[in-house]
Structures are given as C-alpha cells and as structure tokens.
Phi, psi and omega in degrees: 000330179296323179297316182292323180294323184270330186239039180294331183291334176292320178295323178294318179296319178296321177296316180296320178296319178297318179295315180296323177295319179294320178296317180298316180295320179292322180290331178291335181282344183283130177260093186290332179292320178294320179296316181294329177290325183251027184295131179289152180285131180274142175290158179297146180291134180235116171248166185260028176272355183295332179286338178272347182294333181287330180279123181247115182273348181282148177291146183282139178279143181260000000 
C-alpha cells in the first residue's frame, strides 16, 4: 500500500498508455477507403430558421 500511495501517478500513466495503445490498434483496423467508397447519402440539412427567413427586420430600400 505504501507503493500505491507514493507512486499512484505511475499507475495513471500506465493506464493512459494502455488506453492509447488500444485506440491506436482499433483505428488501424478501420478501412477508410472502403467506407468512403460506400458512404451513405446524407439527407439535406434542415434547420428551423426557414420560418424566420420571411420576416425581414431591415428597413426596406426605396
């Protein structure tokens, strides 16, 4: 227990290194070229500002 009290930061670093190694291995398995070839079509972006577009707050030019 004395070791853990004094050197807890080493355990945190080892945990972080393990997480980063697993992330790296998982990212290496992704085939991004295959995904880009079979990328699904995205629907058009819809925001709800279209109802405000009709209201014009600027003064009209004469």
